[in-house]
Biotite code that builds the C-alpha atoms (Angstrom):
import biotite.structure as struc

atoms = struc.array([
    struc.Atom([0.141, -0.022, -0.140], chain_id="A", res_id=1, res_name="ALA", atom_name="CA", element="C"),
    struc.Atom([0.871, 3.291, -0.533], chain_id="A", res_id=2, res_name="GLU", atom_name="CA", element="C"),
    struc.Atom([2.484, 5.240, 2.752], chain_id="A", res_id=3, res_name="PRO", atom_name="CA", element="C"),
    struc.Atom([-0.638, 6.934, 3.652], chain_id="A", res_id=4, res_name="GLU", atom_name="CA", element="C"),
    struc.Atom([-2.564, 3.938, 3.325], chain_id="A", res_id=5, res_name="GLY", atom_name="CA", element="C"),
    struc.Atom([-0.519, 1.351, 5.115], chain_id="A", res_id=6, res_name="ALA", atom_name="CA", element="C"),
    struc.Atom([-1.016, -0.311, 8.570], chain_id="A", res_id=7, res_name="ASP", atom_name="CA", element="C"),
    struc.Atom([-0.481, 1.946, 11.630], chain_id="A", res_id=8, res_name="ILE", atom_name="CA", element="C"),
    struc.Atom([2.825, -0.399, 12.391], chain_id="A", res_id=9, res_name="ALA", atom_name="CA", element="C"),
    struc.Atom([4.045, 0.989, 9.104], chain_id="A", res_id=10, res_name="GLN", atom_name="CA", element="C"),
    struc.Atom([2.817, 4.545, 9.028], chain_id="A", res_id=11, res_name="GLN", atom_name="CA", element="C"),
    struc.Atom([5.987, 6.611, 8.205], chain_id="A", res_id=12, res_name="GLY", atom_name="CA", element="C"),
    struc.Atom([8.131, 4.263, 6.837], chain_id="A", res_id=13, res_name="LEU", atom_name="CA", element="C"),
    struc.Atom([7.828, 5.171, 3.391], chain_id="A", res_id=14, res_name="GLY", atom_name="CA", element="C"),
    struc.Atom([6.655, 2.699, 0.894], chain_id="A", res_id=15, res_name="TRP", atom_name="CA", element="C"),
    struc.Atom([7.385, -1.087, 1.775], chain_id="A", res_id=16, res_name="ALA", atom_name="CA", element="C"),
    struc.Atom([8.306, -3.146, -1.004], chain_id="A", res_id=17, res_name="ASN", atom_name="CA", element="C"),
    struc.Atom([10.149, -6.158, -1.437], chain_id="A", res_id=18, res_name="LYS", atom_name="CA", element="C"),
    struc.Atom([12.385, -5.263, -3.969], chain_id="A", res_id=19, res_name="TYR", atom_name="CA", element="C"),
    struc.Atom([15.789, -6.435, -3.312], chain_id="A", res_id=20, res_name="GLY", atom_name="CA", element="C"),
    struc.Atom([17.001, -4.645, 0.372], chain_id="A", res_id=21, res_name="SER", atom_name="CA", element="C"),
    struc.Atom([14.366, -2.253, 0.284], chain_id="A", res_id=22, res_name="GLY", atom_name="CA", element="C"),
    struc.Atom([16.872, 0.041, 1.573], chain_id="A", res_id=23, res_name="LYS", atom_name="CA", element="C"),
    struc.Atom([19.536, 2.470, -0.034], chain_id="A", res_id=24, res_name="GLY", atom_name="CA", element="C"),
    struc.Atom([19.673, 2.019, -3.790], chain_id="A", res_id=25, res_name="GLY", atom_name="CA", element="C"),
    struc.Atom([16.587, -0.674, -3.470], chain_id="A", res_id=26, res_name="ASP", atom_name="CA", element="C"),
    struc.Atom([14.544, 1.852, -1.782], chain_id="A", res_id=27, res_name="ALA", atom_name="CA", element="C"),
    struc.Atom([11.097, 3.331, -3.419], chain_id="A", res_id=28, res_name="ILE", atom_name="CA", element="C"),
    struc.Atom([10.964, 7.346, -3.257], chain_id="A", res_id=29, res_name="THR", atom_name="CA", element="C"),
    struc.Atom([9.593, 10.071, -5.191], chain_id="A", res_id=30, res_name="SER", atom_name="CA", element="C"),
    struc.Atom([11.868, 9.777, -8.225], chain_id="A", res_id=31, res_name="GLY", atom_name="CA", element="C"),
    struc.Atom([14.016, 12.240, -7.735], chain_id="A", res_id=32, res_name="LEU", atom_name="CA", element="C"),
    struc.Atom([17.217, 11.876, -7.054], chain_id="A", res_id=33, res_name="GLU", atom_name="CA", element="C"),
    struc.Atom([19.599, 14.684, -6.622], chain_id="A", res_id=34, res_name="VAL", atom_name="CA", element="C"),
    struc.Atom([23.279, 15.227, -4.956], chain_id="A", res_id=35, res_name="ILE", atom_name="CA", element="C"),
    struc.Atom([24.034, 19.285, -4.836], chain_id="A", res_id=36, res_name="TRP", atom_name="CA", element="C"),
    struc.Atom([27.588, 18.991, -3.783], chain_id="A", res_id=37, res_name="THR", atom_name="CA", element="C"),
    struc.Atom([30.681, 17.060, -4.175], chain_id="A", res_id=38, res_name="THR", atom_name="CA", element="C"),
    struc.Atom([31.078, 16.465, -0.283], chain_id="A", res_id=39, res_name="THR", atom_name="CA", element="C"),
    struc.Atom([27.262, 15.810, 0.632], chain_id="A", res_id=40, res_name="PRO", atom_name="CA", element="C"),
    struc.Atom([28.125, 14.594, 4.412], chain_id="A", res_id=41, res_name="THR", atom_name="CA", element="C"),
    struc.Atom([30.108, 17.588, 5.232], chain_id="A", res_id=42, res_name="LYS", atom_name="CA", element="C"),
    struc.Atom([29.473, 21.645, 5.467], chain_id="A", res_id=43, res_name="TRP", atom_name="CA", element="C"),
    struc.Atom([30.554, 23.706, 2.675], chain_id="A", res_id=44, res_name="SER", atom_name="CA", element="C"),
    struc.Atom([29.005, 26.283, 0.448], chain_id="A", res_id=45, res_name="ASN", atom_name="CA", element="C"),
    struc.Atom([29.431, 23.607, -2.920], chain_id="A", res_id=46, res_name="ASN", atom_name="CA", element="C"),
    struc.Atom([25.949, 24.062, -2.902], chain_id="A", res_id=47, res_name="PHE", atom_name="CA", element="C"),
    struc.Atom([26.396, 27.646, -4.169], chain_id="A", res_id=48, res_name="PHE", atom_name="CA", element="C"),
    struc.Atom([29.318, 26.776, -6.193], chain_id="A", res_id=49, res_name="TRP", atom_name="CA", element="C"),
    struc.Atom([27.520, 24.420, -8.687], chain_id="A", res_id=50, res_name="ASN", atom_name="CA", element="C"),
    struc.Atom([24.271, 26.535, -8.640], chain_id="A", res_id=51, res_name="LEU", atom_name="CA", element="C"),
    struc.Atom([26.067, 29.534, -10.003], chain_id="A", res_id=52, res_name="PHE", atom_name="CA", element="C"),
    struc.Atom([29.072, 27.537, -11.376], chain_id="A", res_id=53, res_name="GLY", atom_name="CA", element="C"),
    struc.Atom([27.019, 25.734, -14.238], chain_id="A", res_id=54, res_name="TYR", atom_name="CA", element="C"),
    struc.Atom([24.474, 26.189, -16.768], chain_id="A", res_id=55, res_name="GLU", atom_name="CA", element="C"),
    struc.Atom([21.344, 24.013, -16.518], chain_id="A", res_id=56, res_name="TRP", atom_name="CA", element="C"),
    struc.Atom([19.566, 21.482, -18.962], chain_id="A", res_id=57, res_name="GLU", atom_name="CA", element="C"),
    struc.Atom([16.417, 19.887, -18.046], chain_id="A", res_id=58, res_name="LEU", atom_name="CA", element="C"),
    struc.Atom([16.658, 15.885, -17.568], chain_id="A", res_id=59, res_name="THR", atom_name="CA", element="C"),
    struc.Atom([15.074, 13.298, -15.781], chain_id="A", res_id=60, res_name="LYS", atom_name="CA", element="C"),
    struc.Atom([16.157, 10.673, -12.975], chain_id="A", res_id=61, res_name="SER", atom_name="CA", element="C"),
    struc.Atom([16.226, 7.175, -13.789], chain_id="A", res_id=62, res_name="PRO", atom_name="CA", element="C"),
    struc.Atom([12.560, 6.812, -12.333], chain_id="A", res_id=63, res_name="ALA", atom_name="CA", element="C"),
    struc.Atom([11.259, 9.832, -14.802], chain_id="A", res_id=64, res_name="GLY", atom_name="CA", element="C"),
    struc.Atom([11.476, 12.454, -12.611], chain_id="A", res_id=65, res_name="ALA", atom_name="CA", element="C"),
    struc.Atom([12.282, 15.851, -13.734], chain_id="A", res_id=66, res_name="HIS", atom_name="CA", element="C"),
    struc.Atom([15.353, 17.652, -12.262], chain_id="A", res_id=67, res_name="GLN", atom_name="CA", element="C"),
    struc.Atom([18.305, 19.632, -13.582], chain_id="A", res_id=68, res_name="TRP", atom_name="CA", element="C"),
    struc.Atom([21.573, 18.842, -14.579], chain_id="A", res_id=69, res_name="LYS", atom_name="CA", element="C"),
    struc.Atom([25.080, 20.596, -15.779], chain_id="A", res_id=70, res_name="PRO", atom_name="CA", element="C"),
    struc.Atom([24.479, 21.085, -19.718], chain_id="A", res_id=71, res_name="LYS", atom_name="CA", element="C"),
    struc.Atom([27.439, 19.920, -22.096], chain_id="A", res_id=72, res_name="HIS", atom_name="CA", element="C"),
    struc.Atom([28.235, 17.118, -19.313], chain_id="A", res_id=73, res_name="GLY", atom_name="CA", element="C"),
    struc.Atom([30.085, 19.523, -17.133], chain_id="A", res_id=74, res_name="ALA", atom_name="CA", element="C"),
    struc.Atom([30.743, 18.530, -13.397], chain_id="A", res_id=75, res_name="GLY", atom_name="CA", element="C"),
    struc.Atom([30.996, 14.957, -14.695], chain_id="A", res_id=76, res_name="ALA", atom_name="CA", element="C"),
    struc.Atom([32.587, 12.681, -11.650], chain_id="A", res_id=77, res_name="ASN", atom_name="CA", element="C"),
    struc.Atom([32.477, 15.430, -9.269], chain_id="A", res_id=78, res_name="THR", atom_name="CA", element="C"),
    struc.Atom([29.479, 13.958, -6.957], chain_id="A", res_id=79, res_name="VAL", atom_name="CA", element="C"),
    struc.Atom([29.829, 10.805, -4.837], chain_id="A", res_id=80, res_name="PRO", atom_name="CA", element="C"),
    struc.Atom([26.812, 8.540, -5.358], chain_id="A", res_id=81, res_name="ASP", atom_name="CA", element="C"),
    struc.Atom([24.593, 7.962, -2.285], chain_id="A", res_id=82, res_name="ALA", atom_name="CA", element="C"),
    struc.Atom([25.174, 4.358, -2.097], chain_id="A", res_id=83, res_name="HIS", atom_name="CA", element="C"),
    struc.Atom([28.121, 2.853, -3.960], chain_id="A", res_id=84, res_name="ASP", atom_name="CA", element="C"),
    struc.Atom([31.361, 4.737, -3.287], chain_id="A", res_id=85, res_name="PRO", atom_name="CA", element="C"),
    struc.Atom([32.759, 3.250, -6.486], chain_id="A", res_id=86, res_name="SER", atom_name="CA", element="C"),
    struc.Atom([30.366, 5.763, -8.271], chain_id="A", res_id=87, res_name="LYS", atom_name="CA", element="C"),
    struc.Atom([30.295, 9.218, -9.049], chain_id="A", res_id=88, res_name="ARG", atom_name="CA", element="C"),
    struc.Atom([28.315, 11.932, -10.870], chain_id="A", res_id=89, res_name="HIS", atom_name="CA", element="C"),
    struc.Atom([27.336, 15.021, -11.894], chain_id="A", res_id=90, res_name="ALA", atom_name="CA", element="C"),
    struc.Atom([25.652, 17.609, -10.018], chain_id="A", res_id=91, res_name="PRO", atom_name="CA", element="C"),
    struc.Atom([21.719, 17.782, -10.063], chain_id="A", res_id=92, res_name="SER", atom_name="CA", element="C"),
    struc.Atom([19.619, 20.496, -8.908], chain_id="A", res_id=93, res_name="MET", atom_name="CA", element="C"),
    struc.Atom([15.753, 20.617, -8.967], chain_id="A", res_id=94, res_name="LEU", atom_name="CA", element="C"),
    struc.Atom([13.671, 23.284, -10.082], chain_id="A", res_id=95, res_name="THR", atom_name="CA", element="C"),
    struc.Atom([13.310, 24.742, -6.600], chain_id="A", res_id=96, res_name="THR", atom_name="CA", element="C"),
    struc.Atom([17.046, 25.212, -6.316], chain_id="A", res_id=97, res_name="ASP", atom_name="CA", element="C"),
    struc.Atom([17.333, 26.988, -9.861], chain_id="A", res_id=98, res_name="LEU", atom_name="CA", element="C"),
    struc.Atom([14.570, 29.385, -8.375], chain_id="A", res_id=99, res_name="ALA", atom_name="CA", element="C"),
    struc.Atom([17.250, 30.574, -6.177], chain_id="A", res_id=100, res_name="LEU", atom_name="CA", element="C"),
    struc.Atom([19.627, 31.836, -9.296], chain_id="A", res_id=101, res_name="ARG", atom_name="CA", element="C"),
    struc.Atom([17.112, 32.843, -11.376], chain_id="A", res_id=102, res_name="PHE", atom_name="CA", element="C"),
    struc.Atom([14.213, 34.435, -9.370], chain_id="A", res_id=103, res_name="ASP", atom_name="CA", element="C"),
    struc.Atom([15.738, 38.089, -9.346], chain_id="A", res_id=104, res_name="PRO", atom_name="CA", element="C"),
    struc.Atom([15.140, 38.846, -5.442], chain_id="A", res_id=105, res_name="ALA", atom_name="CA", element="C"),
    struc.Atom([16.737, 35.043, -4.413], chain_id="A", res_id=106, res_name="TYR", atom_name="CA", element="C"),
    struc.Atom([19.537, 35.535, -6.896], chain_id="A", res_id=107, res_name="GLU", atom_name="CA", element="C"),
    struc.Atom([20.659, 38.548, -4.865], chain_id="A", res_id=108, res_name="LYS", atom_name="CA", element="C"),
    struc.Atom([20.201, 36.672, -1.675], chain_id="A", res_id=109, res_name="ILE", atom_name="CA", element="C"),
    struc.Atom([22.241, 33.342, -3.414], chain_id="A", res_id=110, res_name="SER", atom_name="CA", element="C"),
    struc.Atom([24.901, 35.240, -4.503], chain_id="A", res_id=111, res_name="ARG", atom_name="CA", element="C"),
    struc.Atom([25.536, 37.180, -1.436], chain_id="A", res_id=112, res_name="ARG", atom_name="CA", element="C"),
    struc.Atom([25.789, 33.720, 0.266], chain_id="A", res_id=113, res_name="PHE", atom_name="CA", element="C"),
    struc.Atom([28.255, 32.678, -2.796], chain_id="A", res_id=114, res_name="LEU", atom_name="CA", element="C"),
    struc.Atom([30.486, 35.413, -2.318], chain_id="A", res_id=115, res_name="GLU", atom_name="CA", element="C"),
    struc.Atom([30.067, 35.585, 1.441], chain_id="A", res_id=116, res_name="ASN", atom_name="CA", element="C"),
    struc.Atom([30.281, 31.995, 2.931], chain_id="A", res_id=117, res_name="PRO", atom_name="CA", element="C"),
    struc.Atom([30.687, 33.089, 6.527], chain_id="A", res_id=118, res_name="ASP", atom_name="CA", element="C"),
    struc.Atom([27.596, 35.248, 6.205], chain_id="A", res_id=119, res_name="GLN", atom_name="CA", element="C"),
    struc.Atom([25.617, 31.858, 4.739], chain_id="A", res_id=120, res_name="PHE", atom_name="CA", element="C"),
    struc.Atom([27.149, 29.656, 7.939], chain_id="A", res_id=121, res_name="ALA", atom_name="CA", element="C"),
    struc.Atom([25.960, 32.641, 10.244], chain_id="A", res_id=122, res_name="ASP", atom_name="CA", element="C"),
    struc.Atom([22.783, 32.677, 8.531], chain_id="A", res_id=123, res_name="ALA", atom_name="CA", element="C"),
    struc.Atom([22.249, 28.854, 8.910], chain_id="A", res_id=124, res_name="PHE", atom_name="CA", element="C"),
    struc.Atom([23.229, 28.628, 12.514], chain_id="A", res_id=125, res_name="ALA", atom_name="CA", element="C"),
    struc.Atom([21.064, 31.084, 13.748], chain_id="A", res_id=126, res_name="ARG", atom_name="CA", element="C"),
    struc.Atom([17.905, 29.409, 11.233], chain_id="A", res_id=127, res_name="ALA", atom_name="CA", element="C"),
    struc.Atom([18.695, 25.825, 12.639], chain_id="A", res_id=128, res_name="TRP", atom_name="CA", element="C"),
    struc.Atom([18.941, 27.049, 16.269], chain_id="A", res_id=129, res_name="PHE", atom_name="CA", element="C"),
    struc.Atom([15.506, 28.765, 15.804], chain_id="A", res_id=130, res_name="LYS", atom_name="CA", element="C"),
    struc.Atom([13.957, 25.783, 14.254], chain_id="A", res_id=131, res_name="LEU", atom_name="CA", element="C"),
    struc.Atom([15.370, 23.312, 16.810], chain_id="A", res_id=132, res_name="THR", atom_name="CA", element="C"),
    struc.Atom([14.611, 25.010, 19.752], chain_id="A", res_id=133, res_name="HIS", atom_name="CA", element="C"),
    struc.Atom([11.021, 26.436, 18.785], chain_id="A", res_id=134, res_name="ARG", atom_name="CA", element="C"),
    struc.Atom([8.585, 25.804, 21.452], chain_id="A", res_id=135, res_name="ASP", atom_name="CA", element="C"),
    struc.Atom([11.065, 25.279, 24.647], chain_id="A", res_id=136, res_name="MET", atom_name="CA", element="C"),
    struc.Atom([9.889, 28.379, 26.211], chain_id="A", res_id=137, res_name="GLY", atom_name="CA", element="C"),
    struc.Atom([12.179, 31.206, 27.554], chain_id="A", res_id=138, res_name="PRO", atom_name="CA", element="C"),
    struc.Atom([16.048, 30.993, 27.197], chain_id="A", res_id=139, res_name="LYS", atom_name="CA", element="C"),
    struc.Atom([16.398, 30.484, 30.579], chain_id="A", res_id=140, res_name="ALA", atom_name="CA", element="C"),
    struc.Atom([14.813, 26.799, 30.618], chain_id="A", res_id=141, res_name="ARG", atom_name="CA", element="C"),
    struc.Atom([17.597, 25.404, 27.659], chain_id="A", res_id=142, res_name="TYR", atom_name="CA", element="C"),
    struc.Atom([19.954, 23.339, 28.894], chain_id="A", res_id=143, res_name="LEU", atom_name="CA", element="C"),
    struc.Atom([23.780, 23.449, 28.111], chain_id="A", res_id=144, res_name="GLY", atom_name="CA", element="C"),
])
């Protein structure tokens, strides 16, 4: 069954399936398969480098979902595969990612973060703190 129609014990676990292990490369997902940076498990400004560093063309994921890749094979073999360390790919983006470059208002913000990674790190840290501490009451109640 689809995730919303699954038994209560299966809710929140995604698509239950018997394909392979059902995990990692065998998982059934939305079909969007993007890796934005060359270091997906480490903090960097690489998302913005890639966003502005390539010209993008529309393509389809292996599952047929629309997403974007660098034109003319640029960026090939720069991004690690999510499941197989021996494989590498070009970076990819979603339409919503490219809006950060091509929408005039968001482009100004994104370019500032590209050129000033310290400002991006600070803005992210503040937003992350706010997100993870919401509804915890006054600062006097925070521990640590």
